[in-house]
BAFI-3210 file (N, C-alpha, C; in Angstrom, 3 decimals, decimal comma, padded with zeros to 6 digits):
// residues 286
n [1|2|3|4|5|6|7|8|9|10|11|12|13|14|15|16|17|18|19|20|21|22|23|24|25|26|27|28|29|30|31|32|33|34|35|36|37|38|39|40|41|42|43|44|45|46|47|48|49|50|51|52|53|54|55|56|57|58|59|60|61|62|63|64|65|66|67|68|69|70|71|72|73|74|75|76|77|78|79|80|81|82|83|84|85|86|87|88|89|90|91|92|93|94|95|96|97|98|99|100|101|102|103|104|105|106|107|108|109|110|111|112|113|114|115|116|117|118|119|120|121|122|123|124|125|126|127|128|129|130|131|132|133|134|135|136|137|138|139|140|141|142|143|144|145|146|147|148|149|150|151|152|153|154|155|156|157|158|159|160|161|162|163|164|165|166|167|168|169|170|171|172|173|174|175|176|177|178|179|180|181|182|183|184|185|186|187|188|189|190|191|192|193|194|195|196|197|198|199|200|201|202|203|204|205|206|207|208|209|210|211|212|213|214|215|216|217|218|219|220|221|222|223|224|225|226|227|228|229|230|231|232|233|234|235|236|237|238|239|240|241|242|243|244|245|246|247|248|249|250|251|252|253|254|255|256|257|258|259|260|261|262|263|264|265|266|267|268|269|270|271|272|273|274|275|276|277|278|279|280|281|282|283|284|285|286]
n.u [131,159|129,565|130,609|129,410|128,491|130,462|130,301|129,786|127,120|125,921|127,385|126,632|123,876|123,946|125,107|123,131|121,071|122,154|122,186|119,523|118,130|118,754|117,728|114,958|114,325|114,837|112,851|110,619|110,927|110,737|108,040|106,934|107,723|106,273|103,712|103,838|104,154|101,703|099,927|100,803|100,188|097,386|096,784|097,688|095,964|093,453|093,763|094,227|091,863|090,083|090,683|090,109|088,937|091,246|092,514|093,923|096,236|097,608|098,906|100,309|102,351|102,972|104,510|105,660|105,911|103,726|103,676|104,330|103,034|100,783|099,036|095,812|094,512|091,676|090,992|090,403|089,497|089,073|087,594|087,381|086,389|088,457|087,519|088,560|091,136|090,883|091,554|091,627|092,397|093,818|092,809|091,684|089,920|086,655|084,813|083,528|085,206|085,108|086,463|087,708|087,953|089,680|088,667|090,299|090,279|091,375|091,221|091,004|092,154|091,475|093,917|095,303|096,543|096,403|094,577|094,743|091,995|090,606|087,827|086,414|085,222|084,600|082,954|084,500|084,308|082,963|085,006|088,276|090,322|089,626|088,611|086,000|082,553|082,347|080,928|080,043|081,886|080,818|079,732|080,904|081,935|083,168|083,500|085,504|085,806|087,956|090,158|093,592|096,060|099,100|101,290|101,408|103,801|105,880|107,336|105,839|103,378|103,688|102,913|103,588|104,664|103,432|103,973|102,459|099,734|096,157|094,778|094,034|094,245|095,966|098,431|099,124|098,646|099,833|100,856|102,807|103,011|100,470|100,724|102,532|100,953|098,894|100,176|100,264|100,905|100,685|099,394|101,237|100,618|097,255|093,664|091,286|088,105|085,331|083,154|081,147|080,544|078,657|076,317|076,254|073,697|073,198|074,089|073,728|074,588|077,252|080,774|081,511|082,114|085,062|085,555|086,461|089,841|090,714|091,195|091,130|091,684|094,389|095,688|097,423|100,008|101,317|100,662|101,942|104,578|104,929|104,600|106,872|108,885|108,288|108,858|111,616|112,393|111,732|113,535|116,217|115,309|114,320|116,744|118,149|116,504|116,766|119,495|119,602|118,101|119,720|121,952|120,838|120,193|122,761|123,937|122,293|122,932|125,620|125,436|124,013|125,645|127,682|125,810|124,434|126,386|126,730|124,235|124,233|126,245|125,155|122,935|124,057|125,228|123,055|122,016|121,861|124,927|125,952|128,107|130,225|130,224|130,905|133,472|134,702|134,515|136,213|138,694|138,854|139,152|141,576]
n.v [180,415|182,544|182,773|182,635|185,122|186,388|185,545|186,003|186,425|187,246|189,520|191,273|191,417|192,631|195,125|196,207|196,394|198,312|200,520|200,803|201,496|204,303|205,472|204,917|206,256|208,883|209,180|209,135|211,561|213,296|213,006|213,950|216,632|217,464|217,194|219,201|221,441|221,417|221,885|224,438|225,845|225,607|227,049|229,573|230,155|230,115|232,207|234,356|234,468|235,235|237,842|241,438|243,084|244,900|247,642|246,514|247,719|248,297|246,000|245,178|246,114|247,859|245,821|244,332|241,599|239,347|239,132|236,081|235,680|237,196|235,989|234,969|236,920|239,012|241,475|244,682|246,480|249,215|250,469|250,437|247,815|246,465|245,115|244,594|243,679|241,251|237,873|234,255|231,507|228,465|224,989|224,697|223,723|223,542|223,643|221,216|219,651|219,853|220,566|223,621|227,141|229,897|233,263|236,158|239,512|242,770|245,374|248,728|251,414|254,835|256,152|255,026|252,623|249,135|246,175|242,690|240,714|237,728|236,606|234,277|230,949|229,343|226,990|224,815|225,381|224,044|224,124|223,861|225,430|228,004|230,949|230,566|231,713|234,459|235,810|239,255|241,674|243,606|246,913|250,325|252,109|250,050|248,307|245,781|242,791|240,356|237,465|237,811|236,721|235,062|235,571|233,120|230,576|228,279|226,849|226,994|225,952|223,758|223,798|223,852|226,481|227,578|228,374|229,912|229,759|230,061|233,311|235,334|233,399|232,014|230,227|230,489|232,612|235,749|238,780|240,469|239,684|240,445|243,189|243,896|243,375|245,213|247,657|249,227|250,071|247,343|245,934|243,646|240,109|238,807|239,325|237,239|236,938|237,530|239,136|241,798|245,272|247,955|245,209|243,069|243,291|241,001|238,879|236,134|235,105|235,490|234,503|231,485|231,877|231,181|228,673|228,938|228,163|224,865|224,398|222,670|219,920|217,734|215,656|212,456|212,516|212,524|210,015|208,468|209,114|207,914|205,308|204,859|205,086|202,941|200,874|201,318|200,646|197,979|196,764|196,197|194,385|192,316|191,557|190,503|188,339|186,745|186,186|184,711|182,515|181,470|180,798|178,863|176,872|176,239|175,202|173,000|171,452|170,923|169,413|167,239|165,597|163,929|162,567|161,029|159,149|157,749|156,606|154,790|152,933|151,902|150,598|148,567|147,042|146,065|144,025|140,454|138,812|140,679|142,380|140,508|139,434|141,597|141,996|139,578|139,811|141,831|140,615|138,694|140,213|141,209]
n.w [187,054|186,060|183,558|181,123|180,546|179,194|176,661|173,104|172,397|174,822|175,462|173,408|173,987|176,500|175,906|174,224|176,107|177,871|176,223|175,597|177,935|178,718|176,390|176,492|178,842|178,017|176,049|177,701|179,151|177,010|176,238|178,604|178,538|176,325|177,373|179,361|177,728|176,400|178,513|179,283|176,950|176,911|179,234|178,464|176,286|177,580|179,444|177,694|176,153|178,082|178,598|178,414|175,443|173,404|171,392|168,362|167,492|169,795|170,495|168,344|165,530|162,436|160,059|162,045|164,435|166,150|169,641|171,251|173,728|173,487|171,803|170,726|172,156|172,704|170,353|168,792|165,813|163,576|160,589|156,983|154,839|152,288|149,603|147,118|147,363|148,522|149,472|149,361|151,518|150,867|151,375|154,048|156,981|158,548|161,692|161,539|160,103|157,359|154,163|152,873|152,357|153,950|154,356|153,641|154,276|153,872|156,291|156,265|158,076|159,235|159,314|157,283|157,780|157,606|158,571|158,571|158,199|159,101|157,913|158,123|157,274|154,147|151,973|149,506|145,968|142,878|141,059|141,597|140,727|140,634|142,402|144,681|144,928|147,029|149,949|150,102|151,988|154,885|154,150|154,384|157,395|159,898|163,021|164,119|166,036|167,373|167,607|168,267|166,119|165,186|162,360|159,784|159,034|157,165|159,005|161,385|160,739|159,085|156,500|153,082|151,125|147,962|144,547|141,636|142,075|141,561|140,759|143,537|145,489|148,286|150,216|152,902|155,799|155,831|157,006|155,987|153,331|152,471|152,861|150,847|148,612|148,979|149,156|151,375|154,851|157,101|160,015|162,022|162,108|162,350|162,491|163,817|163,076|165,251|165,831|164,487|164,274|163,034|162,903|160,082|157,616|156,161|157,740|158,059|155,693|155,595|155,756|157,600|160,962|162,875|165,395|168,920|169,828|170,914|174,320|176,414|176,365|177,179|176,080|175,845|176,709|179,230|180,254|178,333|178,949|181,484|180,652|178,986|180,921|182,581|180,812|180,636|183,234|183,208|181,475|182,649|184,568|182,985|181,813|184,028|184,723|182,431|182,615|185,005|184,278|182,280|183,820|185,502|183,625|182,758|185,113|185,490|183,281|183,810|186,161|185,246|183,565|185,061|186,579|184,746|184,029|186,445|186,673|184,530|185,291|187,630|186,607|185,093|187,088|188,404|186,886|186,825|186,900|185,410|186,075|186,284|183,711|182,277|183,260|182,444|179,723|179,415|180,140|178,170|175,945|176,497]
ca.u [129,702|128,964|131,468|128,587|128,288|131,534|130,062|129,444|125,688|125,581|128,012|125,746|122,633|124,223|125,287|121,804|120,351|122,718|121,775|118,068|117,611|118,707|116,851|113,577|114,185|114,744|111,520|109,688|111,040|110,227|106,596|106,607|107,862|105,108|102,587|103,977|103,880|100,261|099,300|101,131|099,414|096,003|096,710|097,846|094,742|092,376|093,993|094,077|090,454|089,340|091,094|089,247|089,425|092,020|092,816|094,999|097,447|098,340|099,653|101,016|102,749|103,156|105,749|106,177|105,421|102,907|104,316|103,664|102,182|099,571|098,187|094,423|093,922|090,628|091,414|089,444|090,032|088,011|087,947|086,531|086,920|088,919|087,174|089,336|092,372|090,511|092,073|091,209|093,483|093,453|092,934|091,372|088,667|085,835|084,666|083,040|086,217|084,904|087,543|087,276|088,879|089,527|088,514|091,107|089,908|092,027|090,400|091,879|091,741|091,543|095,312|095,899|097,112|095,424|094,580|094,256|090,895|090,130|086,381|085,822|085,390|083,600|083,225|085,098|083,369|083,123|086,249|089,324|091,301|089,075|088,088|084,541|081,765|082,595|079,988|080,611|082,043|079,966|080,188|080,959|082,813|082,805|084,453|085,528|086,420|088,401|091,327|094,868|096,787|100,413|101,458|101,745|104,996|106,009|107,859|104,821|102,169|104,000|102,371|104,604|104,178|103,460|103,838|101,593|098,347|095,198|094,649|093,139|094,455|097,255|098,551|099,254|098,236|101,027|100,574|103,803|102,599|099,313|101,202|103,094|099,856|098,109|100,969|099,970|101,402|099,740|099,792|101,696|099,617|095,931|092,521|090,345|086,849|084,274|081,983|081,208|079,626|077,310|076,175|075,905|072,299|073,164|075,030|073,562|075,256|078,665|081,568|081,312|083,161|085,819|085,358|087,620|090,756|090,539|092,163|090,729|092,336|095,844|096,253|097,885|101,467|101,801|100,545|103,009|105,837|104,977|104,764|108,279|109,704|108,060|109,654|113,024|112,600|111,577|114,654|117,199|114,657|114,329|118,125|118,474|115,746|117,405|120,790|119,341|117,661|120,907|122,767|120,157|120,359|124,163|124,154|121,587|123,716|126,844|125,077|123,425|126,645|128,101|124,634|124,130|127,375|126,433|123,022|124,597|126,989|124,219|122,061|124,824|125,459|121,802|121,692|122,617|126,096|126,327|129,450|131,175|130,293|131,657|134,896|135,183|134,686|137,428|139,859|138,958|139,677|143,017]
ca.v [180,359|183,543|182,948|182,756|186,546|186,832|185,054|187,056|186,667|187,997|190,850|192,079|191,642|193,601|196,442|196,678|196,779|199,565|201,607|200,920|202,137|205,779|205,875|204,878|207,350|210,129|209,227|209,505|213,001|213,983|213,034|214,824|218,017|217,734|217,391|220,515|222,442|221,442|222,546|225,861|226,410|225,722|228,163|230,801|230,407|230,435|233,549|235,346|234,586|235,880|239,243|242,433|243,489|246,138|247,903|245,658|248,530|248,301|244,751|244,885|247,278|247,576|245,122|243,613|240,250|239,236|238,500|234,800|235,766|237,936|235,216|234,695|238,032|239,731|242,796|245,378|247,335|249,966|250,916|249,981|246,649|246,615|243,834|244,385|242,970|240,067|236,590|233,092|230,601|227,115|223,776|224,928|223,055|224,197|222,865|219,876|218,951|220,008|221,317|224,829|228,271|231,046|234,502|237,239|240,807|243,853|246,445|249,902|252,448|256,224|256,562|254,320|251,349|248,062|244,967|241,510|240,114|236,420|236,722|232,979|229,802|229,056|225,684|224,843|225,326|222,898|224,292|224,188|226,325|229,357|231,381|230,408|232,902|234,870|236,846|240,594|242,157|244,758|248,190|251,434|252,028|249,002|247,933|244,319|242,188|238,996|236,951|238,162|235,532|235,320|235,212|231,717|230,236|226,834|226,261|226,911|225,247|222,573|223,976|224,272|227,546|227,209|229,445|229,555|229,554|230,927|234,656|235,433|232,286|231,914|229,016|230,824|233,968|236,540|240,213|241,106|239,396|241,292|244,569|244,075|243,406|246,424|248,879|249,982|249,416|246,375|245,465|242,264|239,147|239,026|239,278|236,159|237,627|236,945|240,016|243,009|246,343|247,371|243,878|243,046|242,882|239,636|238,131|234,694|234,704|235,764|233,294|230,840|232,275|230,048|228,460|229,143|227,009|223,937|224,609|221,820|218,612|217,702|214,506|211,316|212,583|212,140|208,555|207,911|209,275|206,834|204,046|204,718|204,864|201,554|200,047|201,476|199,869|196,563|196,227|195,480|193,235|191,249|191,074|189,670|187,083|185,931|185,713|183,655|181,314|180,907|180,179|177,643|175,861|175,806|174,346|171,735|170,665|170,455|168,358|166,110|164,748|162,838|161,814|160,048|158,065|156,929|155,827|153,695|151,955|151,239|149,715|147,376|146,222|145,462|142,873|139,282|138,442|141,779|142,864|139,463|139,306|142,731|141,760|138,504|140,338|142,640|139,763|138,032|141,175|141,353]
ca.w [187,126|185,174|182,390|179,915|180,267|178,295|175,304|172,135|172,469|176,024|175,375|172,563|174,716|177,572|175,293|173,801|177,324|178,385|175,327|175,572|179,151|178,606|175,289|176,977|179,810|177,239|175,443|178,751|179,408|175,822|176,370|179,734|178,075|175,467|178,290|179,979|176,700|176,151|179,651|179,199|175,840|177,354|180,183|177,688|175,527|178,514|179,973|176,623|175,777|179,168|178,714|177,793|174,118|173,274|169,981|167,853|167,355|171,061|170,629|167,099|164,758|161,016|159,740|163,201|164,715|167,352|170,799|171,529|174,909|173,138|170,900|171,116|172,903|171,988|169,875|167,941|164,759|162,901|159,253|155,886|154,144|150,908|148,983|145,892|147,705|149,291|148,986|150,142|151,921|150,446|152,201|155,464|157,342|159,567|162,931|161,197|159,331|155,917|153,539|152,185|152,319|154,823|153,594|154,202|153,728|154,617|156,855|156,211|159,018|158,794|159,170|156,155|158,218|157,390|159,401|157,864|158,941|158,658|158,113|158,400|156,386|153,119|151,348|148,176|144,855|141,977|140,320|142,572|140,118|140,659|143,700|144,696|145,252|148,410|150,388|150,195|153,364|155,194|153,590|155,321|158,562|160,851|164,068|164,210|167,223|167,090|168,314|167,656|165,702|164,593|160,954|159,546|158,259|156,961|160,226|162,434|160,287|158,298|155,154|152,109|150,252|146,545|143,560|140,529|142,503|140,871|141,310|144,690|146,418|148,961|151,021|154,309|156,173|156,091|156,934|155,117|151,958|152,189|152,777|149,507|147,644|149,192|149,067|152,584|156,074|157,662|161,336|162,034|162,533|161,766|163,398|163,509|163,366|166,071|165,891|163,678|164,664|163,160|162,338|158,663|157,411|155,622|158,586|157,865|154,455|155,731|156,024|158,907|161,900|163,393|166,838|169,786|169,833|172,033|175,397|177,531|176,300|177,400|175,399|176,654|176,781|180,556|180,331|177,507|179,685|182,478|179,933|178,588|182,108|183,000|179,906|181,024|184,454|182,913|180,692|183,489|185,199|181,990|181,647|185,189|184,616|181,399|183,129|185,991|183,553|181,617|184,861|185,940|182,583|182,749|186,286|185,273|182,321|184,477|187,117|184,545|182,913|185,948|187,010|183,709|184,111|187,621|186,391|183,636|186,066|188,543|185,825|184,716|188,275|188,867|186,048|187,293|186,092|184,539|186,368|185,945|182,249|181,772|183,568|181,593|178,374|179,401|180,112|176,866|174,976|176,762]
c.u [129,037|129,812|130,661|128,340|129,341|131,360|129,610|127,967|125,335|126,237|127,130|124,458|122,822|124,399|123,953|120,990|120,829|122,350|120,274|117,532|117,606|117,815|115,392|113,333|114,027|113,373|110,465|109,719|110,543|108,703|106,166|106,696|106,702|103,856|102,648|103,707|102,389|099,529|099,556|100,348|097,956|095,824|096,805|096,556|093,612|092,532|093,781|092,612|089,638|089,676|090,093|089,805|090,169|092,242|094,016|096,311|098,240|099,224|100,467|101,375|103,006|104,515|106,328|105,591|104,643|103,695|103,590|102,729|100,871|098,658|096,833|093,797|092,799|091,103|090,320|090,189|088,851|088,507|086,941|087,203|087,320|088,713|087,999|090,615|092,094|091,106|091,496|092,415|093,043|093,572|092,767|090,025|087,930|085,712|084,203|084,043|086,038|085,977|086,990|088,357|088,610|089,456|089,285|090,755|090,621|091,015|091,307|091,320|091,896|092,972|096,021|096,578|096,030|095,623|094,063|093,205|090,546|088,636|085,711|086,029|084,248|083,943|083,872|083,995|083,606|084,450|087,332|090,381|090,814|088,545|086,566|083,845|081,920|081,586|080,698|080,777|081,097|080,566|080,199|081,928|082,298|083,895|084,370|086,247|086,812|089,619|092,603|095,658|098,108|100,425|101,862|103,030|105,018|106,490|106,810|103,606|102,469|103,474|103,483|103,996|104,361|103,335|102,892|100,167|097,417|095,123|093,647|093,269|095,855|097,254|098,569|098,852|099,477|100,696|101,568|103,466|101,414|099,719|101,790|101,996|099,054|098,884|100,715|100,639|100,308|100,261|100,189|100,656|098,297|094,858|091,567|088,966|085,906|083,013|082,234|080,152|079,754|077,243|075,751|074,455|072,166|074,128|074,943|074,300|076,758|079,447|081,352|082,458|083,804|085,617|086,621|088,551|090,530|091,619|091,774|091,461|093,836|096,479|096,725|099,393|102,005|101,739|101,636|104,366|105,990|105,213|106,215|109,165|109,494|108,831|111,127|113,331|112,523|112,746|115,693|116,597|114,641|115,715|118,500|117,752|116,361|118,733|120,591|118,886|118,843|121,790|122,144|120,337|121,791|124,462|123,476|122,354|124,967|126,540|124,566|124,449|127,161|126,941|124,276|125,087|127,085|125,204|123,327|125,320|126,059|123,315|122,794|125,019|124,195|121,407|122,496|123,733|126,573|127,735|130,487|131,342|131,095|133,128|135,472|135,412|135,940|138,659|140,035|139,540|141,166|143,752]
c.v [181,301|183,779|183,088|184,222|187,104|186,313|186,191|187,430|187,543|189,370|191,783|192,416|192,681|195,004|197,030|197,140|198,122|200,754|201,856|201,677|203,659|206,259|205,916|205,981|208,679|210,270|209,609|210,991|213,819|214,090|213,940|216,287|218,386|217,963|218,791|221,625|222,552|222,148|224,045|226,539|226,600|226,889|229,500|231,151|230,829|231,846|234,625|235,552|235,313|237,359|240,167|242,831|244,822|246,394|247,073|246,420|248,597|247,066|244,407|246,191|246,870|246,938|244,326|242,219|240,267|238,543|237,185|234,844|236,497|237,173|234,931|235,814|238,659|241,138|243,376|246,186|248,006|250,415|250,444|248,798|247,013|245,276|243,557|243,593|241,751|238,813|235,473|232,204|229,180|226,087|224,042|224,289|223,830|223,289|221,446|219,076|219,033|220,922|222,510|225,883|229,204|232,287|235,603|238,544|241,885|244,898|247,660|250,981|253,846|256,692|255,848|253,012|250,265|246,935|243,820|240,843|238,772|236,383|235,380|231,992|229,732|227,716|225,862|224,828|224,085|222,935|224,753|225,124|227,770|229,663|231,236|231,735|233,223|235,946|238,194|240,992|243,325|246,044|249,257|251,188|250,964|248,860|246,430|243,903|240,769|238,620|237,320|236,890|235,929|234,926|233,747|231,598|228,732|226,146|226,085|226,098|223,931|222,646|224,469|225,326|227,144|228,448|228,968|229,264|230,447|232,299|234,661|234,300|232,359|230,634|229,315|232,280|234,728|238,012|240,924|240,874|240,261|242,761|244,856|244,160|244,700|247,694|249,794|249,310|248,535|245,926|244,000|241,337|239,413|238,872|238,196|236,595|236,816|237,802|241,259|243,999|247,496|246,027|243,966|242,607|241,470|238,744|236,633|234,200|234,945|234,463|232,782|231,216|231,044|229,899|228,790|227,935|226,156|224,192|223,815|220,479|218,715|216,499|213,435|211,337|212,147|210,620|207,884|208,018|208,166|205,487|203,830|204,434|203,459|200,587|200,101|200,664|198,371|195,946|195,553|194,282|192,052|190,671|190,135|188,330|186,167|185,364|184,579|182,367|180,648|180,191|178,868|176,530|175,331|174,874|172,989|170,849|170,097|169,324|167,115|165,182|163,655|161,999|160,738|158,868|157,150|156,071|154,626|152,578|151,171|150,279|148,446|146,446|145,503|144,238|141,670|138,916|139,557|142,215|141,844|139,332|140,427|142,535|140,696|138,984|141,162|141,763|139,080|138,954|141,360|140,197]
c.w [186,125|183,919|181,106|179,552|179,322|176,880|174,404|172,242|173,667|176,058|174,544|173,297|175,818|177,014|174,833|175,009|177,851|177,507|175,384|176,778|179,037|177,467|175,735|178,003|179,084|176,584|176,475|179,055|178,217|175,886|177,530|179,321|177,154|176,313|178,910|178,970|176,413|177,281|179,597|178,083|176,244|178,319|179,457|176,959|176,459|179,067|178,930|176,271|176,840|179,308|178,019|176,435|174,178|171,790|169,527|167,748|168,654|171,210|169,389|166,415|163,325|160,772|160,885|163,328|166,023|168,458|171,090|172,729|174,627|172,187|171,542|171,947|172,092|171,626|168,988|166,891|164,060|161,541|158,232|155,200|152,716|150,200|147,743|146,156|148,594|148,647|149,849|150,391|151,649|151,564|153,696|155,786|158,430|160,781|162,666|160,374|157,831|155,343|152,780|152,204|153,498|153,937|154,311|153,497|154,523|155,079|157,001|157,132|158,459|158,565|158,027|156,519|158,133|158,396|158,549|158,735|158,302|158,948|158,371|157,272|155,382|152,481|149,983|147,115|144,013|141,235|141,291|142,011|140,097|142,047|143,689|145,006|146,735|148,801|150,533|151,661|153,618|154,618|154,670|156,464|159,532|161,901|164,240|165,482|166,877|167,903|167,553|167,366|165,067|163,125|160,838|158,727|158,057|158,234|161,308|162,032|159,586|156,877|154,234|151,187|148,794|145,687|142,459|140,918|141,672|141,531|142,458|145,667|147,007|149,785|152,516|154,532|156,602|155,930|156,024|153,651|151,561|152,075|151,392|148,463|147,748|148,894|150,242|153,778|156,677|159,021|161,274|162,612|161,836|162,826|162,930|164,000|164,257|166,068|165,042|164,149|163,651|162,457|160,880|158,493|156,849|156,398|158,365|156,633|154,502|155,949|157,445|159,847|162,527|164,897|167,620|169,707|171,067|173,076|176,639|177,529|176,502|176,734|176,379|176,845|178,143|180,742|179,498|178,222|180,721|181,810|179,534|179,799|182,672|182,108|180,301|182,284|184,184|182,170|181,581|184,211|184,236|181,788|182,794|185,105|183,566|181,882|184,136|185,305|182,861|182,632|185,343|184,915|182,552|183,923|186,107|184,304|182,972|185,454|186,420|183,942|183,837|186,423|186,016|183,766|185,287|187,374|185,514|184,387|186,989|187,798|185,448|185,907|188,724|188,053|186,535|186,345|185,223|184,777|185,973|184,448|181,676|182,016|182,678|180,182|178,293|179,356|178,765|175,840|175,202|176,225]
res [m|y|r|f|l|l|s|r|q|w|v|i|l|t|l|v|t|l|l|l|i|p|a|l|v|w|l|g|f|w|q|l|h|r|h|e|q|r|v|a|r|n|d|l|i|a|g|s|l|a|a|e|p|v|p|m|a|e|l|s|q|a|g|g|a|v|d|p|d|d|r|y|r|p|v|t|a|a|g|r|y|d|a|e|h|e|v|v|v|r|n|r|d|n|a|d|g|r|l|g|y|y|v|l|t|p|l|v|g|e|d|g|t|a|v|v|v|n|r|g|w|i|p|t|g|n|d|l|t|r|v|p|e|v|p|e|p|p|s|g|e|v|t|v|t|g|r|l|m|a|d|e|t|s|g|t|t|g|i|r|d|r|s|g|l|p|d|g|m|v|m|m|i|s|s|q|e|r|a|q|a|l|g|l|p|v|l|g|g|y|l|e|l|t|d|t|t|p|a|s|p|d|a|a|e|q|p|e|t|l|p|e|p|d|h|t|g|i|g|a|h|f|a|y|a|l|q|w|w|l|f|a|a|g|v|p|v|g|w|v|l|l|a|r|r|e|l|h|d|a|n|a|s|a|a|g|a|p|g|t|a|r|t|t|t|a|s|a|a|s|v|p|g|g|a|g|a|a|a|g|a|g|r|g|a|g]
***
């Protein structure tokens, strides 16, 4: 009855089914893990943003790295801006999606330790091979407040570092790279500026401060996980339906062959003289 399952076509179909089910289940768990990571990230950002500001030196050290659990924490730093060692970061967009630059200015404290401050976003100029006009940082001693961010790498951002950039341009934000340029110890990570005290008299002309990172959306990963698992459940159901249809067709073909012969005999017998003529023809042939 089920000998058709041993055919080459059905053996291949069965193997594909057996491979497809675990693959779809794995894709579902992959999407579920992405959902859990997104939820954990949102919780981390929300908790960090709600924390009280602390000196950046309490969460970072010169030449070190930022603890992942401390990302987005409000931190403060005091010192004087060193505009001579200011650089811009290429290919960065603002909240409206416009392409431009981030402005990185080191803030040097009294002890000679510097902090990399991302002062915000500026639009690109007409000449992409030159640093555009950048608003001067506030002069004198200032205290800045912002979000603690980790150094960028190609692995965390997907950005490929490039050599031969115009003077004053970089591709990524790296405290170690800035330390080499400054010749001073620089705290690991950087400060994403949100406030300056005292406020700059030309605050309206300063770079556009960056908005808080989104920590409300969770995406559709959970829905995608359910979708993959439904596909996984549907594969064996589809295999069974195809097998039942194949079996039904095979039984119909087997029943149809003798039925056709009986129909032919009955038709011949129903014709007057049909049976006798057939017999006579047989004797004549003999």
